N, C-alpha and C positions, 0 to 999 in steps of 0.2 A: 576504356578510353586509350590506355597505352598501346594495347594490342591493335586498335584501329589505326593509331598514329603510325605504328610500325608497318602496317599493311599498305596504307597509302603512300608512304615513303618508298617502300619496295616496289608497289606498282608503278610509280613514276620513274624510278630507276630502270626497272625491267622493260618498260614500254620505249624509254629512250635508247636503251641497248638493242631492242628489237629492230627498231627502223635502221639502226646504223649496222646491224648484223647483214641485212639483205644488201645493203650497199657494199659493204666490206667483201662479201662473196663475189659480187660483180667486179670489183676492183682486182680482187686476187685472180679471178679466171681471166679477165679480159686484158688487164694491163701486166700484172706480174707474170702470169704464165703465158701471155700473149696469144690466147686463144679466141680473141674476138671475132676473127674471120673463119673460125673452124667450127661449123655449126654443130656437128655431132659430138665432138671432143668437147666443146664448151658446154653444151646441155649435160653431158655424162658428168663432168667435174662440178657443175653447179648443183645438180642433184647430189652428188656425194657430200659436198660441203653443206648443203641444206639439211641432210639428215645428221651430220655431226652438229650442226647449229641446233636443230631441235633436241637432240640429246642434252647439249649444253644447257638450253633453258629449261628443259624438264628437270635437270638436276638443280638448277637455281631455284625453281618453283618449290622442290622438295625441300631444299636447304632453308629457304625462307619461310617454310611451313604455310604455304597457301598464297605466296605472292603471284601476281598474274599480270600479263601484258596484252591480254585480249578481253574486251568486255563481254564476249560471248561466254567465256569461262566462268566469269564472275555471275553472269545473268543466269546460267544453269544453275548454280548454287543458290541464287536469289529465289529462282521459282520453285525450287525443291525445299526451300526452308520455310521458317515461320514469317510472320509480317515483319518482325524485327530484323530478322536475317536478311529479308528482301530489302530493307531500307539500308541496311549496313553495306550490303554488297553494290546496291545501285550507287551509293554515295562514293564508291571507289572509281567509278567510270570516269568522272571528270578528271581525276589525277592520272589515269592512264591516257586520255586525251592530251592533257597538258605535257606529259612526258614525250610523247609522239611529236607534238607540234615542235617542242623545243629541239628535239633530236633532228627532225627534217631542217629546221631553220639552219642549224649548225652544219648539216651536210651540205646544203646550198651555198652557205657561206664558204666552206672548205673546198668543195667541188662543185663549181658553178654549172659545169657541163655535165653533171651525173644525170643518171635515170630519174624520170619524173613521177614514179609511183604508178598505181594501177589506172588504167585508162579504159573507159567504157567505149567499145568501138561497135556495138549493136544498139538497137532502140531500147527505150526506156523499159518497156514492158518485158522484152526478152532478158534485158539486163537483171531486173528484178527477180525473174523467174530463175534465171542462172544462178545468181548469188544466194538466192533462197534455197534452191535445191542443194548447192555446195555446202551451206551452213547446216541445213537439215540432216545431211549425211554426215557431217562433222559431228553434230551433237550426237547423233545415235552411236556413232563410232566411240566418242568420248564416254558416254553413259555405259556402253556395253562393256568396254574395257575396265572401266572402274568397278563394275559389278562382277565380272568373270575372272579378272586377272588382278589380284591384289598383292601377291607376295613378290613376284618378280619385276623389278624396276627395269631391267634391260629387256626383258621379253615384251612387256607393256609398251615401253617407249619405242622399241623397234618396230612393232605392228603399228603403233599409232603414227609414227613418223612416215613410214612408207605409205600408209593410207592416206594421210593428209597431204603429202607430197603429190600423190596421184590426183587428188582433188584439185590442188593448186595448178597442176599442169593442165587438167581438163578445161578449167576456166580461165586460164592465163591469157588466151588470145581473144577472149570475150569481154570479160570485166577485170582481168588481172588476177582472178582467183584469189581474192584477198581474204575473205572470211575473217576479217579483223577490222571493226569500225574505227577503232582508235588510230590504227596505222594509215587507214584511208583518209581519215580526216587531217591527220597531220600533213599529208602531202596536198590535200585539197586546200587546207587553210593557207599553205605557202603561195598558193596561185589564186587566192581569193575565189575558189570554187566551192567552199565548204557549205554555203547556204543556198546552192542551186537545187532545183527540183531533182535533178538526176542523182546528185550525190546523196542526198538525205533519203530518197526512196530506195536506190541500188544499194547503198552501202551502210544504210542504218535500219530503215523500216523493214526491208526485206530480211536481213539476218535476224533481227529481234522477233518478227513473226515466225520465221522458220525455227528458231530456238524454241519458242513456246509450243510450236506444233511438234518439234522433236521430242521435247520432254514429255508432253502428254501422249505421244504415241508410244514412247518407251515405257511409260507407266502402264498403258493399255496392254502391251505385249507381255510385260512382266506379270501383270494380274492374270492373264489368261494362262500363262505357262505354270502358275502355281497350282490351279485345281488339276491340271493334267497330271502334274507330277504326283499330287496325292492320290489320284486315280490308279496310277501305275503301282504306288507303293501298296495301296489295299488290294 
């Protein structure tokens, strides 16, 4: 019970910090560095700061022993565990959503003119497919790194950061490349768009279904690789 309380508090705080981090990067690059009108330089420094940001949050996740700011991460653990583990991890998601909503509310109160969060600029089906494919790839990357790179925090985080940033860039002009339902609903709730069909399907149902498919696909690939390794050994 104490452990669960610690995790939900940590999840709330990390989710709050995550939505603020993206806005902070934008403010530093556009306002502090004055690169808002310099396309290539602006994108370069945003990417650099984003990688540093992902390193910071990876370290916070490690320090908090399992804290999370993305429902996809806890859903992966939920699907891979027992029924009790599933219930425990799913119960953490509302707290991540709450942290994101409070974070966005405070952002819009402090900086009313700031960025409005992920935006769907293609149709519903294309958006769901895009966000689903991005999340599916994200899940495979996460599971693959967890299985194959266990000792080196820097190496694992570096590979993960670069690949996830690449996925975000690929989807940024289509759906925002969010791959984080909690962050997406934080912005949607602020503009009363959290119960629309587009938001629910693109930013919740598609990522959740893609997570399930990603976990099952990874299990299938791992099971097939084990007999091949045994044959080689024999």
